[in-house]
C-alpha positions in Angstrom: 75.4 126.0 95.5 78.3 127.4 93.6 81.4 125.4 92.9 83.6 128.4 93.6 82.6 128.5 97.3 84.1 125.2 98.4 87.2 125.7 96.3 87.8 129.1 98.0 87.3 127.7 101.4 89.7 124.9 100.7 92.4 127.3 99.6 91.9 129.4 102.8 92.1 126.2 105.0 95.1 125.1 103.1 97.2 128.0 104.3 96.1 127.6 108.0 96.6 123.9 108.0 100.0 124.0 106.4 101.3 126.0 109.4 99.9 123.3 111.8 101.4 120.5 109.7 104.8 122.2 109.8 104.7 122.5 113.6 103.6 118.9 114.1 106.5 117.6 111.9 109.2 119.6 113.6 112.5 117.9 114.4 111.8 114.1 114.1 115.1 112.3 114.9 114.3 108.7 114.0 112.4 107.1 111.2 109.6 106.1 113.6 109.2 109.6 114.8 109.2 110.9 111.3 106.6 108.4 110.2 104.4 109.3 113.3 104.8 113.0 112.5 103.7 112.5 108.9 100.8 110.4 110.0 99.6 112.9 112.6 100.0 115.8 110.1 98.0 113.9 107.5 95.2 113.3 110.0 95.1 116.9 111.0 95.3 118.2 107.4 92.5 116.0 106.2 90.3 116.5 109.2 90.6 120.3 109.2 90.3 120.5 105.4 87.1 118.4 105.4 85.5 120.6 108.2 86.5 123.8 106.4 85.2 122.6 103.0 81.9 121.5 104.4 81.5 124.9 106.1 81.5 123.6 109.6 83.5 126.4 111.2 82.0 125.9 114.7 82.9 122.2 114.6 86.4 123.1 113.4 86.9 125.3 116.5 85.4 122.9 119.0 87.2 119.9 117.5 90.6 121.7 117.7 90.0 122.6 121.3 88.9 119.1 122.3 92.0 117.5 120.9 
């Protein structure tokens, strides 16, 4: 397995996930809401990035729809 493959996949996932993270963290008004938004964004980012890097594109689609 080439080391370039996972790195390229991670970069592609990074662009897509950054949009999702931006939408999740929109307009928190209190510190608790801001913390919750960052926590949710972190979970989404890590989860989607791991699935993309591992090449589990079907799991990525079904996991997104199930949530």
